[in-house]
C-alpha positions in Angstrom: 16.9 239.3 -33.9 15.2 241.8 -31.5 11.8 240.2 -32.0 13.3 236.6 -31.5 15.1 237.8 -28.3 12.0 239.5 -26.7 9.8 236.5 -27.7 12.1 234.2 -25.8 12.1 236.6 -22.8 8.2 236.5 -22.8 8.1 232.7 -22.9 10.6 232.5 -20.0 8.4 234.9 -18.1 5.3 232.8 -18.6 7.2 229.6 -17.5 8.6 231.6 -14.6 4.9 232.0 -13.2 4.7 228.2 -12.8 8.2 227.8 -11.3 7.8 230.7 -8.9 4.4 229.3 -7.7 6.0 225.9 -7.0 9.0 227.6 -5.2 6.6 229.4 -3.0 4.4 226.6 -2.2 7.0 223.8 -1.9 9.9 225.6 -0.3 8.6 228.8 1.4 5.4 227.8 3.1 3.2 229.9 1.0 -0.6 229.6 1.0 -2.8 230.5 -2.0 -4.8 233.5 -0.6 -1.9 235.8 0.2 0.1 234.5 -2.9 -2.8 235.4 -5.3 -3.4 238.8 -3.6 0.3 239.9 -3.7 0.7 238.5 -7.4 -2.4 240.5 -8.6 -1.6 243.7 -6.7 2.1 243.8 -7.8 1.1 243.1 -11.3 -1.5 245.9 -11.3 1.1 248.3 -9.8 3.7 247.6 -12.6 1.2 247.6 -15.4 -0.4 250.9 -14.4 3.1 252.4 -14.0 4.1 251.2 -17.4 0.9 252.7 -18.9 1.7 255.9 -17.1 5.1 256.0 -18.7 3.7 255.4 -22.2 1.1 258.1 -21.7 3.6 260.4 -19.8 1.4 261.0 -16.9 -1.0 259.4 -14.6 -3.4 257.2 -16.4 -6.9 258.7 -16.4 -9.3 256.0 -17.7 -8.1 252.5 -17.5 -9.3 250.3 -20.3 -10.4 246.6 -19.9 -13.6 245.2 -18.5 -15.0 243.7 -15.3 -15.7 240.4 -17.2 -12.1 240.2 -18.2 -11.0 241.1 -14.6 -13.2 238.4 -13.2 -11.7 235.7 -15.7 -8.2 237.0 -14.7 -9.0 236.7 -11.0 -10.4 233.2 -11.4 -7.3 232.1 -13.3 -4.8 233.5 -10.6 -6.8 232.2 -7.7 -7.4 228.6 -9.0 -3.8 228.6 -10.4 -2.4 229.2 -7.0 -4.6 226.5 -5.3 -3.7 224.0 -8.0 0.1 224.5 -7.6 -0.1 223.4 -4.0 -0.8 220.0 -5.4 1.1 219.9 -8.7 4.7 220.0 -10.0 5.8 223.0 -12.1 6.1 221.1 -15.4 2.9 219.1 -15.0 0.8 222.2 -14.0 2.1 224.2 -16.9 1.3 221.4 -19.3 -2.2 221.0 -17.9 -2.7 224.7 -17.9 -1.6 225.2 -21.5 -3.6 222.1 -22.8 -6.7 223.5 -21.1 -6.2 227.0 -22.5 -6.0 225.7 -26.0 -8.8 223.2 -25.6 -11.0 225.9 -24.2 -10.3 228.4 -27.1 -10.9 225.6 -29.7 -14.0 224.4 -28.0 -15.5 227.8 -28.0 -14.6 228.4 -31.6 -16.5 225.1 -32.5 -19.6 226.1 -30.4 -19.5 229.4 -32.3 -19.8 227.6 -35.7 -16.2 227.1 -36.6 -15.7 223.7 -38.4 -12.2 222.3 -38.0 -10.7 220.3 -40.9 -9.4 216.8 -40.9 -5.8 217.8 -39.8 -7.2 220.0 -37.0 -9.3 217.2 -35.8 -6.4 214.8 -35.8 -4.3 217.0 -33.8 -7.1 217.7 -31.3 -7.8 214.0 -30.9 -4.1 213.3 -30.3 -3.8 216.1 -27.8 -6.9 215.1 -26.0 -5.9 211.4 -25.8 -2.5 212.3 -24.4 -4.1 214.6 -21.9 -6.6 211.9 -20.9 -3.7 209.5 -20.4 -1.8 212.1 -18.4 -4.6 212.5 -15.7 -5.8 208.9 -15.7 -5.5 207.2 -12.5 -2.1 205.6 -11.7 1.0 205.7 -9.4 2.6 208.4 -11.3 -0.6 210.4 -12.3 -0.8 214.0 -11.1 -3.0 214.8 -8.1 -6.6 214.5 -9.4 -7.8 217.6 -7.5 -4.8 219.6 -8.5 -5.3 218.4 -12.2 -9.0 219.4 -12.0 -8.3 222.9 -10.5 -5.6 223.6 -13.1 -8.1 222.8 -15.8 -10.4 225.3 -14.4 -7.5 227.9 -14.2 -6.8 227.1 -17.9 -10.5 227.6 -19.0 -10.6 231.0 -17.1 -7.4 232.1 -18.9 -9.0 231.0 -22.2 -12.0 233.1 -21.4 -9.7 236.0 -20.7 -7.9 235.5 -23.9 -11.1 235.4 -25.8 -12.4 238.5 -24.1 -9.3 240.4 -25.0 -9.2 239.4 -28.6 -9.3 242.5 -31.0 -8.0 244.9 -28.3 -6.8 248.1 -29.8 -4.7 248.8 -26.7 -3.5 245.6 -25.0 -1.4 247.3 -22.4 -4.0 249.6 -21.4 -6.7 246.8 -21.2 -4.3 244.5 -19.3 -3.5 247.3 -16.8 -7.2 248.0 -16.4 -8.1 244.4 -15.9 -5.3 243.9 -13.2 -6.5 247.1 -11.5 -10.0 245.9 -11.3 -8.9 242.8 -9.4 -7.3 244.9 -6.7 -10.3 245.0 -4.3 -10.6 241.1 -4.4 -6.8 240.8 -4.1 -6.6 242.9 -1.0 -9.5 241.0 0.5 -7.6 237.8 -0.1 -4.5 239.3 1.5 -6.4 240.5 4.6 -8.1 237.3 5.1 -4.9 235.3 4.9 -3.2 237.5 7.6 -5.8 236.3 10.1 -4.7 232.8 9.6 -0.9 233.1 9.6 1.8 235.8 9.3 3.1 236.6 5.9 6.3 234.7 5.0 8.8 237.2 3.5 10.3 234.8 1.0 6.9 233.5 -0.2 5.8 237.2 -0.6 9.0 237.8 -2.6 8.1 235.0 -5.0 4.5 236.4 -5.4 6.0 239.8 -6.1 8.3 238.4 -8.7 5.4 236.5 -10.3 3.1 239.5 -10.4 5.6 242.3 -11.2 8.1 240.6 -13.3 6.8 237.3 -14.8 3.2 238.6 -15.3 3.4 242.4 -15.5 6.6 242.9 -17.5 6.2 239.5 -19.2 2.8 240.5 -20.6 4.1 243.9 -21.6 7.0 242.3 -23.6 4.7 239.8 -25.1 2.2 242.4 -26.4 5.1 244.4 -27.7 6.4 241.6 -30.0 2.9 240.0 -30.8 2.0 242.4 -33.7 5.2 241.2 -35.5 4.6 237.6 -35.2 2.3 235.6 -37.6 -0.7 234.0 -35.7 0.5 230.5 -36.0 4.0 231.4 -34.9 2.7 233.2 -31.9 0.6 230.2 -31.0 3.3 227.6 -31.6 6.0 229.5 -29.7 3.9 229.1 -26.6 4.3 225.4 -26.8 7.7 225.9 -25.3 6.3 227.2 -22.0 5.5 223.7 -20.5 8.9 222.5 -21.3 10.6 225.6 -19.8 8.6 225.2 -16.8 9.7 221.5 -16.3 13.2 222.5 -16.8 12.9 225.1 -14.2 11.2 222.7 -11.9 14.1 220.2 -12.1 16.9 222.8 -11.8 15.4 225.0 -9.2 13.1 222.7 -7.1 14.6 219.2 -7.7 11.4 217.8 -9.4 11.9 214.8 -11.5 9.8 214.4 -14.6 8.1 211.0 -15.0 8.0 209.0 -18.2 4.3 209.6 -18.3 4.8 213.3 -18.2 7.4 213.3 -21.0 5.3 211.1 -23.3 2.1 213.0 -22.6 3.9 216.3 -23.2 5.0 215.1 -26.6 1.5 213.9 -27.4 -0.3 217.2 -26.2 2.3 219.5 -27.7 2.5 217.6 -30.9 -1.2 217.3 -31.2 -1.8 221.0 -30.6 0.9 222.0 -33.2 -0.7 219.8 -35.8 -4.1 221.4 -35.1 -2.6 224.9 -35.3 -0.9 224.2 -38.6 -4.1 222.7 -39.9 -6.0 225.8 -38.8 -3.6 228.0 -40.5 -3.6 226.1 -43.6 -7.4 226.1 -43.7 -7.6 229.9 -43.3 -5.0 230.4 -46.1 -6.9 228.2 -48.6 -10.4 229.0 -47.5 -11.1 225.2 -47.3 -13.7 223.7 -45.1 
């Protein structure tokens, strides 16, 4: 029961990142530079503080790497720009699909050979994704969609770099801390253009400190107790939660194309994950 509850909390936190970004850009006049800077800085503060509590003192040597920090910064910065142009649910769906496609694509490049069920799921997901972003009256903004794909690929890289971590909280805190110089530069540059809106800043702090910092900490706490496939499949709920948040808090209305594409992408990825898990269990090619 505890694991299920904490897993739900983590998924809500992940979806909240999308909703908070849209609230900031659509209702509070935020701009990407300051939003990204505040989000990363506040996330670093919370994660380093959590690490200090765990180690019962000021952390001496932060883990992580500069490559992972660069991927994290790229994700956060491009994510912010994309959400100027996309709705909460659409953005989360494109982000999620891009992350999964990036991870699977890298595995194939490294020699992994998906089975028939995995290929079926990938084809379904890619077809639904291509339909979602194809031109039309209700298609998402093409620049926003392209940027969110870039953000998703950055997050895929960050995920791949962090695989096998023996201390996820220390690594995450270190990666966030390494983004601080760039985050502060973004914040200073933004202040030359316009004064900081306190409501927009509040959304950025909530995204960094709560949805990112505490959300990642909760996720890493429950992750060891979840089977790999369960951990992957449960994240399929994030785009749906983000879409619900967009409707309730921002008044966004999901289109038929978004709903159908969501079913295709989420269903296709789920089929691929189940197929991958079955192949690993049986040792089949």
